[in-house]
Backbone and ligand atoms as CSV (ligand in chain L), in Angstrom:
chain,resi,resn,atom,element,x,y,z
A,1,UNK,N,N,96.934,123.947,107.386
A,1,UNK,CA,C,97.063,123.132,106.175
A,1,UNK,C,C,95.752,122.378,105.926
A,2,UNK,N,N,95.412,122.242,104.670
A,2,UNK,CA,C,94.172,121.567,104.293
A,2,UNK,C,C,94.237,120.089,104.672
A,3,UNK,N,N,93.086,119.519,105.056
A,3,UNK,CA,C,93.030,118.128,105.508
A,3,UNK,C,C,93.663,117.143,104.527
A,4,UNK,N,N,93.377,117.338,103.221
A,4,UNK,CA,C,93.905,116.400,102.222
A,4,UNK,C,C,95.427,116.406,102.216
A,5,UNK,N,N,95.998,117.601,102.316
A,5,UNK,CA,C,97.457,117.717,102.306
A,5,UNK,C,C,98.040,117.073,103.565
A,6,UNK,N,N,97.368,117.280,104.684
A,6,UNK,CA,C,97.812,116.664,105.946
A,6,UNK,C,C,97.801,115.147,105.806
A,7,UNK,N,N,96.716,114.632,105.248
A,7,UNK,CA,C,96.592,113.173,105.123
A,7,UNK,C,C,97.602,112.607,104.134
A,8,UNK,N,N,97.891,113.341,103.066
A,8,UNK,CA,C,98.914,112.882,102.115
A,8,UNK,C,C,100.258,112.734,102.828
A,9,UNK,N,N,100.553,113.712,103.659
A,9,UNK,CA,C,101.825,113.673,104.373
A,9,UNK,C,C,101.856,112.511,105.375
A,10,UNK,N,N,100.746,112.334,106.086
A,10,UNK,CA,C,100.690,111.230,107.058
A,10,UNK,C,C,100.743,109.881,106.344
A,11,UNK,N,N,100.099,109.801,105.187
A,11,UNK,CA,C,100.083,108.543,104.433
A,11,UNK,C,C,101.508,108.142,104.045
A,12,UNK,N,N,102.280,109.111,103.595
A,12,UNK,CA,C,103.668,108.832,103.205
A,12,UNK,C,C,104.453,108.353,104.424
A,13,UNK,N,N,104.228,109.020,105.538
A,13,UNK,CA,C,104.917,108.636,106.769
A,13,UNK,C,C,104.520,107.216,107.190
A,14,UNK,N,N,103.229,106.927,107.148
A,14,UNK,CA,C,102.722,105.617,107.554
A,14,UNK,C,C,103.298,104.504,106.683
A,15,UNK,N,N,103.337,104.757,105.380
A,15,UNK,CA,C,103.791,103.732,104.443
A,15,UNK,C,C,105.203,103.270,104.769
A,16,UNK,N,N,106.022,104.222,105.210
A,16,UNK,CA,C,107.427,103.897,105.449
A,16,UNK,C,C,107.721,103.417,106.863
A,17,UNK,N,N,106.704,103.344,107.700
A,17,UNK,CA,C,106.962,102.989,109.096
A,17,UNK,C,C,107.181,101.478,109.261
A,18,UNK,N,N,108.125,101.093,110.117
A,18,UNK,CA,C,108.373,99.664,110.349
A,18,UNK,C,C,107.369,99.014,111.302
A,19,UNK,N,N,106.472,99.804,111.910
A,19,UNK,CA,C,105.491,99.234,112.847
A,19,UNK,C,C,104.083,99.427,112.297
A,20,UNK,N,N,103.144,98.592,112.778
A,20,UNK,CA,C,101.746,98.708,112.366
A,20,UNK,C,C,101.171,100.011,112.905
A,21,UNK,N,N,100.497,100.767,112.038
A,21,UNK,CA,C,99.918,102.054,112.433
A,21,UNK,C,C,98.512,102.193,111.872
A,22,UNK,N,N,97.679,102.922,112.624
A,22,UNK,CA,C,96.333,103.248,112.146
A,22,UNK,C,C,96.007,104.664,112.592
A,23,UNK,N,N,95.189,105.338,111.792
A,23,UNK,CA,C,94.764,106.701,112.091
A,23,UNK,C,C,93.253,106.751,111.959
A,24,UNK,N,N,92.594,107.378,112.954
A,24,UNK,CA,C,91.132,107.470,112.908
A,24,UNK,C,C,90.684,108.908,113.122
A,25,UNK,N,N,89.486,109.190,112.618
A,25,UNK,CA,C,88.879,110.503,112.828
A,25,UNK,C,C,88.367,110.597,114.261
A,26,UNK,N,N,88.214,111.832,114.750
A,26,UNK,CA,C,87.674,112.003,116.104
A,26,UNK,C,C,86.151,112.073,116.093
A,27,UNK,N,N,85.601,112.457,114.975
A,27,UNK,CA,C,84.145,112.638,114.923
A,27,UNK,C,C,83.443,111.286,114.776
A,28,UNK,N,N,82.199,111.234,115.192
A,28,UNK,CA,C,81.406,110.015,115.027
A,28,UNK,C,C,81.993,108.851,115.799
A,29,UNK,N,N,81.970,107.676,115.192
A,29,UNK,CA,C,82.420,106.454,115.858
A,29,UNK,C,C,83.895,106.158,115.528
A,30,UNK,N,N,84.719,107.182,115.496
A,30,UNK,CA,C,86.150,107.008,115.231
A,30,UNK,C,C,86.424,106.111,114.021
A,31,UNK,N,N,85.882,106.451,112.863
A,31,UNK,CA,C,86.167,105.636,111.676
A,31,UNK,C,C,87.647,105.715,111.284
A,32,UNK,N,N,88.181,104.589,110.825
A,32,UNK,CA,C,89.580,104.574,110.388
A,32,UNK,C,C,89.735,105.380,109.103
A,33,UNK,N,N,90.854,106.087,109.019
A,33,UNK,CA,C,91.168,106.880,107.820
A,33,UNK,C,C,92.344,106.264,107.075
A,34,UNK,N,N,93.328,105.800,107.830
A,34,UNK,CA,C,94.529,105.200,107.233
A,34,UNK,C,C,94.936,103.983,108.051
A,35,UNK,N,N,95.362,102.926,107.379
A,35,UNK,CA,C,96.148,101.879,108.032
A,35,UNK,C,C,97.335,101.615,107.122
A,36,UNK,N,N,98.441,101.167,107.689
A,36,UNK,CA,C,99.641,101.034,106.854
A,36,UNK,C,C,99.894,99.562,106.491
A,37,UNK,N,N,100.874,99.311,105.630
A,37,UNK,CA,C,101.119,97.922,105.197
A,37,UNK,C,C,101.445,96.971,106.346
A,38,UNK,N,N,102.129,97.457,107.360
A,38,UNK,CA,C,102.448,96.576,108.494
A,38,UNK,C,C,101.183,96.205,109.272
A,39,UNK,N,N,100.242,97.125,109.312
A,39,UNK,CA,C,98.948,96.818,109.942
A,39,UNK,C,C,98.251,95.704,109.153
A,40,UNK,N,N,98.288,95.803,107.827
A,40,UNK,CA,C,97.649,94.771,106.995
A,40,UNK,C,C,98.366,93.430,107.148
A,41,UNK,N,N,99.705,93.454,107.256
A,41,UNK,CA,C,100.468,92.215,107.489
A,41,UNK,C,C,99.991,91.557,108.787
A,42,UNK,N,N,99.808,92.379,109.817
A,42,UNK,CA,C,99.446,91.864,111.139
A,42,UNK,C,C,98.019,91.320,111.174
A,43,UNK,N,N,97.080,92.059,110.600
A,43,UNK,CA,C,95.659,91.725,110.780
A,43,UNK,C,C,95.056,90.954,109.612
A,44,UNK,N,N,95.695,91.020,108.452
A,44,UNK,CA,C,95.144,90.360,107.271
A,44,UNK,C,C,94.117,91.209,106.529
A,45,UNK,N,N,93.810,92.403,107.059
A,45,UNK,CA,C,92.849,93.290,106.390
A,45,UNK,C,C,93.586,94.322,105.541
A,46,UNK,N,N,93.123,94.479,104.294
A,46,UNK,CA,C,93.658,95.541,103.444
A,46,UNK,C,C,93.048,96.869,103.882
A,47,UNK,N,N,93.746,97.951,103.529
A,47,UNK,CA,C,93.268,99.284,103.931
A,47,UNK,C,C,91.821,99.527,103.498
A,48,UNK,N,N,91.484,99.153,102.248
A,48,UNK,CA,C,90.134,99.507,101.765
A,48,UNK,C,C,89.041,98.660,102.418
A,49,UNK,N,N,89.424,97.614,103.145
A,49,UNK,CA,C,88.416,96.833,103.877
A,49,UNK,C,C,88.062,97.487,105.210
A,50,UNK,N,N,88.943,98.360,105.688
A,50,UNK,CA,C,88.726,98.909,107.033
A,50,UNK,C,C,88.459,100.406,107.071
A,51,UNK,N,N,88.903,101.133,106.054
A,51,UNK,CA,C,88.684,102.585,106.069
A,51,UNK,C,C,87.193,102.863,106.145
A,52,UNK,N,N,86.831,103.756,107.047
A,52,UNK,CA,C,85.415,104.098,107.248
A,52,UNK,C,C,84.763,103.273,108.350
A,53,UNK,N,N,85.459,102.210,108.810
A,53,UNK,CA,C,84.900,101.365,109.876
A,53,UNK,C,C,85.648,101.599,111.178
A,54,UNK,N,N,85.009,101.259,112.294
A,54,UNK,CA,C,85.684,101.358,113.592
A,54,UNK,C,C,86.571,100.119,113.773
A,55,UNK,N,N,87.739,100.327,114.377
A,55,UNK,CA,C,88.723,99.250,114.496
A,55,UNK,C,C,88.273,98.134,115.442
A,56,UNK,N,N,87.164,98.336,116.182
A,56,UNK,CA,C,86.722,97.268,117.086
A,56,UNK,C,C,86.317,96.018,116.316
A,57,UNK,N,N,86.190,96.107,115.012
A,57,UNK,CA,C,85.915,94.917,114.200
A,57,UNK,C,C,86.964,93.822,114.474
A,58,UNK,N,N,88.164,94.231,114.875
A,58,UNK,CA,C,89.222,93.248,115.171
A,58,UNK,C,C,88.906,92.435,116.430
A,59,UNK,N,N,88.014,92.944,117.267
A,59,UNK,CA,C,87.715,92.235,118.526
A,59,UNK,C,C,86.830,91.022,118.312
A,60,UNK,N,N,86.213,90.917,117.156
A,60,UNK,CA,C,85.421,89.743,116.826
A,60,UNK,C,C,84.475,89.376,117.956
A,61,UNK,N,N,84.415,88.083,118.292
A,61,UNK,CA,C,83.507,87.645,119.348
A,61,UNK,C,C,84.082,87.806,120.763
A,62,UNK,N,N,85.315,88.277,120.888
A,62,UNK,CA,C,85.910,88.416,122.231
A,62,UNK,C,C,85.219,89.541,122.974
A,63,UNK,N,N,85.108,89.398,124.273
A,63,UNK,CA,C,84.455,90.430,125.055
A,63,UNK,C,C,85.400,90.859,126.163
A,64,UNK,N,N,86.443,91.570,125.771
A,64,UNK,CA,C,87.502,91.978,126.683
A,64,UNK,C,C,87.093,93.325,127.286
A,65,UNK,N,N,86.129,93.264,128.230
A,65,UNK,CA,C,85.505,94.504,128.736
A,65,UNK,C,C,86.499,95.449,129.404
A,66,UNK,N,N,87.471,94.869,130.136
A,66,UNK,CA,C,88.390,95.741,130.872
A,66,UNK,C,C,89.236,96.563,129.907
A,67,UNK,N,N,89.815,95.868,128.900
A,67,UNK,CA,C,90.650,96.574,127.921
A,67,UNK,C,C,89.813,97.578,127.134
A,68,UNK,N,N,88.634,97.158,126.700
A,68,UNK,CA,C,87.763,98.048,125.939
A,68,UNK,C,C,87.406,99.294,126.735
A,69,UNK,N,N,87.155,99.077,128.034
A,69,UNK,CA,C,86.818,100.205,128.903
A,69,UNK,C,C,87.970,101.197,128.971
A,70,UNK,N,N,89.205,100.691,129.042
A,70,UNK,CA,C,90.375,101.582,129.080
A,70,UNK,C,C,90.491,102.390,127.794
A,71,UNK,N,N,90.236,101.705,126.660
A,71,UNK,CA,C,90.333,102.400,125.368
A,71,UNK,C,C,89.252,103.471,125.270
A,72,UNK,N,N,88.040,103.112,125.718
A,72,UNK,CA,C,86.929,104.059,125.664
A,72,UNK,C,C,87.205,105.261,126.582
A,73,UNK,N,N,87.749,104.975,127.789
A,73,UNK,CA,C,88.039,106.060,128.732
A,73,UNK,C,C,89.045,107.033,128.119
A,74,UNK,N,N,90.053,106.494,127.431
A,74,UNK,CA,C,91.031,107.366,126.761
A,74,UNK,C,C,90.346,108.230,125.707
A,75,UNK,N,N,89.523,107.597,124.879
A,75,UNK,CA,C,88.900,108.346,123.775
A,75,UNK,C,C,87.937,109.412,124.291
A,76,UNK,N,N,87.293,109.121,125.422
A,76,UNK,CA,C,86.284,110.067,125.945
A,76,UNK,C,C,86.903,111.208,126.742
A,77,UNK,N,N,88.145,111.032,127.192
A,77,UNK,CA,C,88.787,112.057,128.025
A,77,UNK,C,C,89.771,112.851,127.167
A,78,UNK,N,N,89.323,114.023,126.767
A,78,UNK,CA,C,90.120,114.882,125.865
A,78,UNK,C,C,91.485,115.229,126.478
A,79,UNK,N,N,91.608,115.149,127.817
A,79,UNK,CA,C,92.888,115.501,128.444
A,79,UNK,C,C,93.839,114.297,128.527
A,80,UNK,N,N,93.350,113.098,128.212
A,80,UNK,CA,C,94.217,111.908,128.293
A,80,UNK,C,C,95.181,111.897,127.107
A,81,UNK,N,N,96.466,111.720,127.399
A,81,UNK,CA,C,97.484,111.825,126.345
A,81,UNK,C,C,97.650,110.518,125.573
A,82,UNK,N,N,97.627,109.410,126.262
A,82,UNK,CA,C,97.832,108.133,125.575
A,82,UNK,C,C,97.351,106.972,126.443
A,83,UNK,N,N,97.234,105.825,125.825
A,83,UNK,CA,C,96.815,104.623,126.532
A,83,UNK,C,C,97.579,103.447,125.927
A,84,UNK,N,N,97.844,102.441,126.735
A,84,UNK,CA,C,98.495,101.243,126.219
A,84,UNK,C,C,97.928,100.043,126.944
A,85,UNK,N,N,97.366,99.107,126.190
A,85,UNK,CA,C,96.796,97.923,126.827
A,85,UNK,C,C,96.808,96.731,125.881
A,86,UNK,N,N,96.998,95.531,126.418
A,86,UNK,CA,C,96.782,94.346,125.582
A,86,UNK,C,C,95.288,94.107,125.419
A,87,UNK,N,N,94.876,93.651,124.243
A,87,UNK,CA,C,93.465,93.342,123.996
A,87,UNK,C,C,93.385,92.173,123.010
A,88,UNK,N,N,92.452,91.264,123.282
A,88,UNK,CA,C,92.302,90.098,122.401
A,88,UNK,C,C,91.683,90.546,121.073
A,89,UNK,N,N,92.362,90.218,119.991
A,89,UNK,CA,C,91.891,90.544,118.636
A,89,UNK,C,C,91.959,89.305,117.763
A,90,UNK,N,N,91.366,89.408,116.577
A,90,UNK,CA,C,91.373,88.301,115.611
A,90,UNK,C,C,91.835,88.819,114.255
A,91,UNK,N,N,92.676,88.026,113.597
A,91,UNK,CA,C,93.020,88.360,112.218
A,91,UNK,C,C,91.809,88.084,111.329
A,92,UNK,N,N,91.903,88.528,110.097
A,92,UNK,CA,C,90.796,88.326,109.162
A,92,UNK,C,C,90.464,86.838,109.003
A,93,UNK,N,N,91.499,85.973,109.084
A,93,UNK,CA,C,91.260,84.531,108.922
A,93,UNK,C,C,90.748,83.863,110.202
A,94,UNK,N,N,90.514,84.655,111.246
A,94,UNK,CA,C,89.942,84.121,112.485
A,94,UNK,C,C,90.961,83.741,113.545
A,95,UNK,N,N,92.257,83.830,113.229
A,95,UNK,CA,C,93.288,83.493,114.220
A,95,UNK,C,C,93.318,84.544,115.327
A,96,UNK,N,N,93.190,84.098,116.603
A,96,UNK,CA,C,93.254,85.092,117.684
A,96,UNK,C,C,94.696,85.493,118.001
A,97,UNK,N,N,94.853,86.687,118.515
A,97,UNK,CA,C,96.154,87.141,119.018
A,97,UNK,C,C,95.915,88.192,120.094
A,98,UNK,N,N,96.940,88.406,120.915
A,98,UNK,CA,C,96.834,89.483,121.893
A,98,UNK,C,C,97.541,90.703,121.312
A,99,UNK,N,N,96.749,91.727,121.075
A,99,UNK,CA,C,97.228,92.949,120.453
A,99,UNK,C,C,97.647,93.920,121.551
A,100,UNK,N,N,98.930,94.270,121.582
A,100,UNK,CA,C,99.376,95.311,122.502
A,100,UNK,C,C,99.126,96.636,121.789
A,101,UNK,N,N,98.056,97.296,122.173
A,101,UNK,CA,C,97.577,98.484,121.447
A,101,UNK,C,C,98.025,99.767,122.143
A,102,UNK,N,N,98.600,100.659,121.364
A,102,UNK,CA,C,99.000,101.984,121.857
A,102,UNK,C,C,98.178,103.032,121.112
A,103,UNK,N,N,97.605,103.971,121.830
A,103,UNK,CA,C,96.882,105.060,121.168
A,103,UNK,C,C,97.301,106.401,121.749
A,104,UNK,N,N,97.403,107.399,120.873
A,104,UNK,CA,C,97.642,108.769,121.337
A,104,UNK,C,C,96.906,109.731,120.403
A,105,UNK,N,N,97.140,111.028,120.607
A,105,UNK,CA,C,96.390,112.039,119.844
A,105,UNK,C,C,97.297,112.872,118.968
A,106,UNK,N,N,96.777,113.270,117.829
A,106,UNK,CA,C,97.405,114.334,117.051
A,106,UNK,C,C,96.527,115.557,117.258
A,107,UNK,N,N,97.127,116.576,117.880
A,107,UNK,CA,C,96.335,117.769,118.213
A,107,UNK,C,C,96.685,118.933,117.293
A,108,UNK,N,N,95.681,119.772,117.029
A,108,UNK,CA,C,95.942,121.046,116.360
A,108,UNK,C,C,96.696,121.935,117.340
A,109,UNK,N,N,97.387,122.945,116.818
A,109,UNK,CA,C,98.170,123.809,117.700
A,109,UNK,C,C,97.281,124.448,118.766
A,110,UNK,N,N,95.998,124.665,118.438
A,110,UNK,CA,C,95.055,125.241,119.400
A,110,UNK,C,C,94.670,124.267,120.507
A,111,UNK,N,N,95.015,122.991,120.363
A,111,UNK,CA,C,94.759,122.014,121.428
A,111,UNK,C,C,93.719,120.960,121.099
A,112,UNK,N,N,92.857,121.224,120.132
A,112,UNK,CA,C,91.803,120.243,119.839
A,112,UNK,C,C,92.391,118.996,119.177
A,113,UNK,N,N,91.845,117.833,119.531
A,113,UNK,CA,C,92.315,116.585,118.905
A,113,UNK,C,C,91.843,116.552,117.449
A,114,UNK,N,N,92.770,116.317,116.524
A,114,UNK,CA,C,92.375,116.232,115.101
A,114,UNK,C,C,92.256,114.792,114.636
A,115,UNK,N,N,93.165,113.940,115.141
A,115,UNK,CA,C,93.147,112.525,114.768
A,115,UNK,C,C,93.567,111.693,115.970
A,116,UNK,N,N,93.111,110.417,115.965
A,116,UNK,CA,C,93.631,109.448,116.928
A,116,UNK,C,C,94.625,108.576,116.176
A,117,UNK,N,N,95.780,108.413,116.798
A,117,UNK,CA,C,96.891,107.669,116.213
A,117,UNK,C,C,97.037,106.376,117.014
A,118,UNK,N,N,97.271,105.247,116.340
A,118,UNK,CA,C,97.401,103.983,117.080
A,118,UNK,C,C,98.469,103.088,116.460
A,119,UNK,N,N,99.035,102.221,117.298
A,119,UNK,CA,C,99.963,101.201,116.810
A,119,UNK,C,C,99.634,99.866,117.475
A,120,UNK,N,N,99.785,98.807,116.693
A,120,UNK,CA,C,99.403,97.462,117.132
A,120,UNK,C,C,100.608,96.518,117.061
A,121,UNK,N,N,100.629,95.567,118.014
A,121,UNK,CA,C,101.720,94.580,118.011
A,121,UNK,C,C,101.207,93.264,118.590
A,122,UNK,N,N,101.509,92.164,117.913
A,122,UNK,CA,C,101.102,90.837,118.405
A,122,UNK,C,C,102.076,90.396,119.491
A,123,UNK,N,N,101.669,90.607,120.743
A,123,UNK,CA,C,102.560,90.311,121.864
A,123,UNK,C,C,102.475,88.822,122.230
A,124,UNK,N,N,101.426,88.135,121.772
A,124,UNK,CA,C,101.251,86.730,122.147
A,124,UNK,C,C,102.142,85.788,121.333
A,125,UNK,N,N,102.630,86.239,120.184
A,125,UNK,CA,C,103.507,85.391,119.379
A,125,UNK,C,C,104.908,85.983,119.228
A,126,UNK,N,N,105.221,86.929,120.103
A,126,UNK,CA,C,106.539,87.562,120.046
A,126,UNK,C,C,107.449,86.974,121.119
A,127,UNK,N,N,108.723,87.107,120.909
A,127,UNK,CA,C,109.665,86.818,121.982
A,127,UNK,C,C,109.925,88.135,122.713
A,128,UNK,N,N,110.346,88.056,123.999
A,128,UNK,CA,C,110.567,89.306,124.752
A,128,UNK,C,C,111.474,90.288,124.016
A,129,UNK,N,N,112.524,89.778,123.338
A,129,UNK,CA,C,113.442,90.721,122.670
A,129,UNK,C,C,112.780,91.378,121.454
A,130,UNK,N,N,111.797,90.684,120.861
A,130,UNK,CA,C,111.068,91.309,119.748
A,130,UNK,C,C,110.143,92.414,120.255
A,131,UNK,N,N,109.581,92.200,121.451
A,131,UNK,CA,C,108.767,93.252,122.059
A,131,UNK,C,C,109.632,94.471,122.365
A,132,UNK,N,N,110.841,94.234,122.873
A,132,UNK,CA,C,111.751,95.358,123.143
A,132,UNK,C,C,112.108,96.097,121.856
A,133,UNK,N,N,112.349,95.330,120.796
A,133,UNK,CA,C,112.693,95.952,119.503
A,133,UNK,C,C,111.506,96.768,118.983
A,134,UNK,N,N,110.292,96.223,119.156
A,134,UNK,CA,C,109.092,96.958,118.733
A,134,UNK,C,C,108.969,98.260,119.521
A,135,UNK,N,N,109.184,98.186,120.835
A,135,UNK,CA,C,109.134,99.394,121.665
A,135,UNK,C,C,110.093,100.468,121.137
A,136,UNK,N,N,111.288,100.038,120.762
A,136,UNK,CA,C,112.268,101.003,120.224
A,136,UNK,C,C,111.761,101.594,118.914
A,137,UNK,N,N,111.250,100.717,118.045
A,137,UNK,CA,C,110.746,101.186,116.744
A,137,UNK,C,C,109.569,102.141,116.911
A,138,UNK,N,N,108.685,101.812,117.858
A,138,UNK,CA,C,107.520,102.681,118.074
A,138,UNK,C,C,107.970,104.024,118.645
A,139,UNK,N,N,108.923,103.986,119.572
A,139,UNK,CA,C,109.461,105.232,120.138
A,139,UNK,C,C,110.065,106.108,119.045
A,140,UNK,N,N,110.839,105.488,118.134
A,140,UNK,CA,C,111.439,106.248,117.024
A,140,UNK,C,C,110.369,106.781,116.088
A,141,UNK,N,N,109.334,105.960,115.861
A,141,UNK,CA,C,108.236,106.397,114.995
A,141,UNK,C,C,107.582,107.647,115.568
A,142,UNK,N,N,107.352,107.655,116.889
A,142,UNK,CA,C,106.729,108.823,117.518
A,142,UNK,C,C,107.651,110.038,117.426
A,143,UNK,N,N,108.945,109.803,117.617
A,143,UNK,CA,C,109.904,110.915,117.541
A,143,UNK,C,C,109.935,111.503,116.131
A,144,UNK,N,N,109.916,110.622,115.134
A,144,UNK,CA,C,109.973,111.104,113.744
A,144,UNK,C,C,108.656,111.711,113.291
A,145,UNK,N,N,107.574,111.249,113.892
A,145,UNK,CA,C,106.269,111.781,113.503
A,145,UNK,C,C,106.128,113.245,113.919
A,146,UNK,N,N,106.800,113.632,115.025
A,146,UNK,CA,C,106.630,114.997,115.547
A,146,UNK,C,C,106.932,116.086,114.521
A,147,UNK,N,N,108.125,116.075,113.875
A,147,UNK,CA,C,108.379,117.141,112.885
A,147,UNK,C,C,107.454,117.044,111.673
A,148,UNK,N,N,107.086,115.810,111.271
A,148,UNK,CA,C,106.173,115.657,110.137
A,148,UNK,C,C,104.815,116.254,110.479
A,149,UNK,N,N,104.349,116.006,111.709
A,149,UNK,CA,C,103.063,116.548,112.136
A,149,UNK,C,C,103.147,118.066,112.275
A,150,UNK,N,N,104.288,118.565,112.788
A,150,UNK,CA,C,104.451,120.013,112.974
A,150,UNK,C,C,104.315,120.749,111.639
A,151,UNK,N,N,104.815,120.155,110.572
A,151,UNK,CA,C,104.667,120.764,109.245
A,151,UNK,C,C,103.205,120.909,108.868
A,152,UNK,N,N,102.387,120.008,109.409
A,152,UNK,CA,C,100.945,120.069,109.146
A,152,UNK,C,C,100.203,120.820,110.242
A,153,UNK,N,N,100.953,121.511,111.106
A,153,UNK,CA,C,100.312,122.303,112.155
A,153,UNK,C,C,99.726,121.453,113.272
A,154,UNK,N,N,100.375,120.311,113.545
A,154,UNK,CA,C,99.843,119.438,114.608
A,154,UNK,C,C,100.951,119.040,115.587
A,155,UNK,N,N,100.488,118.687,116.761
A,155,UNK,CA,C,101.399,118.224,117.804
A,155,UNK,C,C,101.100,116.753,118.091
A,156,UNK,N,N,102.136,115.944,118.178
A,156,UNK,CA,C,101.950,114.542,118.547
A,156,UNK,C,C,101.936,114.478,120.059
A,157,UNK,N,N,100.836,114.001,120.607
A,157,UNK,CA,C,100.784,113.931,122.049
A,157,UNK,C,C,101.132,112.529,122.516
A,158,UNK,N,N,101.544,112.465,123.770
A,158,UNK,CA,C,101.752,111.147,124.354
A,158,UNK,C,C,103.197,110.715,124.270
A,159,UNK,N,N,103.666,110.227,125.395
A,159,UNK,CA,C,105.003,109.658,125.404
A,159,UNK,C,C,104.819,108.159,125.493
A,160,UNK,N,N,105.846,107.450,125.158
A,160,UNK,CA,C,105.750,106.000,125.183
A,160,UNK,C,C,106.387,105.491,126.462
A,161,UNK,N,N,105.559,104.944,127.350
A,161,UNK,CA,C,106.108,104.256,128.511
A,161,UNK,C,C,106.443,102.850,128.020
A,162,UNK,N,N,107.726,102.589,127.856
A,162,UNK,CA,C,108.085,101.287,127.303
A,162,UNK,C,C,107.784,100.189,128.327
A,163,UNK,N,N,107.585,98.977,127.816
A,163,UNK,CA,C,107.218,97.849,128.666
A,163,UNK,C,C,108.399,97.508,129.573
A,164,UNK,N,N,108.150,97.586,130.888
A,164,UNK,CA,C,109.246,97.389,131.836
A,164,UNK,C,C,109.698,95.930,131.878
A,165,UNK,N,N,108.742,95.011,131.848
A,165,UNK,CA,C,109.096,93.594,131.944
A,165,UNK,C,C,108.527,92.853,130.739
A,166,UNK,N,N,109.318,92.846,129.669
A,166,UNK,CA,C,108.793,92.302,128.415
A,166,UNK,C,C,108.564,90.793,128.509
A,167,UNK,N,N,109.413,90.089,129.280
A,167,UNK,CA,C,109.238,88.628,129.405
A,167,UNK,C,C,107.895,88.316,130.071
A,168,UNK,N,N,107.588,89.073,131.116
A,168,UNK,CA,C,106.323,88.841,131.829
A,168,UNK,C,C,105.127,89.218,130.954
A,169,UNK,N,N,105.261,90.300,130.197
A,169,UNK,CA,C,104.165,90.746,129.321
A,169,UNK,C,C,103.868,89.703,128.255
A,170,UNK,N,N,104.925,89.132,127.669
A,170,UNK,CA,C,104.749,88.093,126.647
A,170,UNK,C,C,104.133,86.841,127.277
A,171,UNK,N,N,104.632,86.460,128.461
A,171,UNK,CA,C,104.108,85.262,129.127
A,171,UNK,C,C,102.624,85.433,129.447
A,172,UNK,N,N,102.263,86.620,129.922
A,172,UNK,CA,C,100.862,86.902,130.256
A,172,UNK,C,C,99.980,86.812,129.004
A,173,UNK,N,N,100.472,87.355,127.908
A,173,UNK,CA,C,99.699,87.341,126.654
A,173,UNK,C,C,99.502,85.899,126.173
A,174,UNK,N,N,100.529,85.079,126.358
A,174,UNK,CA,C,100.402,83.671,125.928
A,174,UNK,C,C,99.363,82.941,126.774
A,175,UNK,N,N,99.346,83.260,128.067
A,175,UNK,CA,C,98.328,82.657,128.942
A,175,UNK,C,C,96.934,83.068,128.491
A,176,UNK,N,N,96.796,84.336,128.153
A,176,UNK,CA,C,95.491,84.832,127.685
A,176,UNK,C,C,95.056,84.058,126.448
A,177,UNK,N,N,96.008,83.857,125.541
A,177,UNK,CA,C,95.698,83.134,124.302
A,177,UNK,C,C,95.336,81.671,124.596
A,178,UNK,N,N,96.040,81.071,125.559
A,178,UNK,CA,C,95.742,79.689,125.934
A,178,UNK,C,C,94.355,79.592,126.553
A,179,UNK,N,N,94.012,80.559,127.411
A,179,UNK,CA,C,92.670,80.593,128.011
A,179,UNK,C,C,91.614,80.704,126.927
A,180,UNK,N,N,91.953,81.472,125.912
A,180,UNK,CA,C,91.017,81.692,124.809
A,180,UNK,C,C,90.766,80.372,124.089
A,181,UNK,N,N,91.843,79.597,123.891
A,181,UNK,CA,C,91.691,78.298,123.237
A,181,UNK,C,C,90.808,77.383,124.064
A,182,UNK,N,N,90.872,77.570,125.406
A,182,UNK,CA,C,90.026,76.753,126.288
A,182,UNK,C,C,88.596,77.289,126.375
A,183,UNK,N,N,88.350,78.369,125.674
A,183,UNK,CA,C,86.993,78.904,125.646
A,183,UNK,C,C,86.649,79.779,126.832
A,184,UNK,N,N,87.685,80.233,127.584
A,184,UNK,CA,C,87.381,80.975,128.801
A,184,UNK,C,C,86.934,82.419,128.549
A,185,UNK,N,N,87.397,83.013,127.459
A,185,UNK,CA,C,87.093,84.442,127.287
A,185,UNK,C,C,85.932,84.656,126.323
A,186,UNK,N,N,85.795,83.757,125.381
A,186,UNK,CA,C,84.731,83.961,124.385
A,186,UNK,C,C,83.359,83.674,124.988
L,1,LIG,C1,C,92.988,104.721,115.582
L,1,LIG,C2,C,92.368,103.615,116.394
L,1,LIG,C3,C,92.901,102.355,116.314
L,1,LIG,C4,C,92.357,101.297,117.052
L,1,LIG,N1,N,92.901,100.057,116.922
L,1,LIG,C5,C,92.334,99.034,117.580
L,1,LIG,C6,C,92.846,97.716,117.440
L,1,LIG,O1,O,93.822,97.477,116.722
L,1,LIG,N2,N,92.253,96.711,118.130
L,1,LIG,C7,C,91.175,96.936,118.961
L,1,LIG,O2,O,90.680,95.988,119.557
L,1,LIG,N3,N,90.675,98.171,119.133
L,1,LIG,C8,C,91.221,99.220,118.452
L,1,LIG,N4,N,90.729,100.474,118.632
L,1,LIG,C9,C,89.690,100.700,119.671
L,1,LIG,C10,C,88.262,100.499,119.199
L,1,LIG,O3,O,88.081,101.086,117.953
L,1,LIG,C11,C,87.262,101.131,120.207
L,1,LIG,O4,O,87.591,102.478,120.380
L,1,LIG,C12,C,87.307,100.418,121.555
L,1,LIG,O5,O,86.790,99.114,121.369
L,1,LIG,C13,C,86.483,101.103,122.666
L,1,LIG,O6,O,85.229,101.489,122.221
L,1,LIG,P1,P,83.920,100.554,122.235
L,1,LIG,O7,O,83.697,100.086,123.627
L,1,LIG,O8,O,82.867,101.485,121.732
L,1,LIG,O9,O,84.173,99.418,121.302
L,1,LIG,C14,C,91.250,101.530,117.887
L,1,LIG,C15,C,90.704,102.812,117.976
L,1,LIG,C16,C,91.234,103.860,117.236
L,1,LIG,C17,C,90.615,105.213,117.336
C-alpha cells in the first residue's frame, strides 16, 4: 500500500484513540509524522508544531541520560521489539512531568521497520488506578492497531508488559518530580 494511504489509515486510528500516541519515521533523526489529540492534551503542543521534529524536544533542559540511553538503544537495535521507561519531560508551558513512554515498531511484512510507534502517559500526576486504566487502554490500542496495520501490510511489534506495581511506579515518579523541583536533575 502507498505511504499516503497507510498514513491516512493510521491518522484515523490515532484520532480515535483514548491514549496519547505518536508516530515517527525511521529515517534520519526519527522526525514525528503524526501525533494525536490526546498527545496534544498531554504536552500542550499541536500536531503542526511537532511534525518534522524529533520528540526529544519534550526533554527540554532535563538530562535524563539513563532513560535517553534506553530509548536510543531500542531505536538502534533493529531486533528490539519495544521499550518502556519513565523520562522527565516538559509541557509546552514549561510544566515538568514524568512521561511513562512506550515505544514499539510497525514492520513491513518483509521485516523492515517502517515506523516507530509511541505512547505517552503522565505517571507523576496519576493515581495508581489511572495508571492501570491507561495500561488497559494502551493494551487495547495495540490489539486494535494490529488488524488496521495488517490492512496496510504491516505488523505491530511488541507486547505490552503492564506495570506490575502501579502504586510504586507512581510514587517513584512523584519523587523524581520533587527532586526536579529541588533542582537535582536539571
Ligand atoms: C515516535 C517517537 C516518540 C517519542 N516520544 C518521546 C516522548 O514523548 N518523550 C521523550 O522524551 N522522548 C520521546 N522519544 C525519544 C526521543 O525522540 C529520542 O529518540 C531519545 O531522546 C533518544 O535519542 P537521543 O539521545 O538522540 O535524544 C520519542 C521517539 C520516537 C521515535
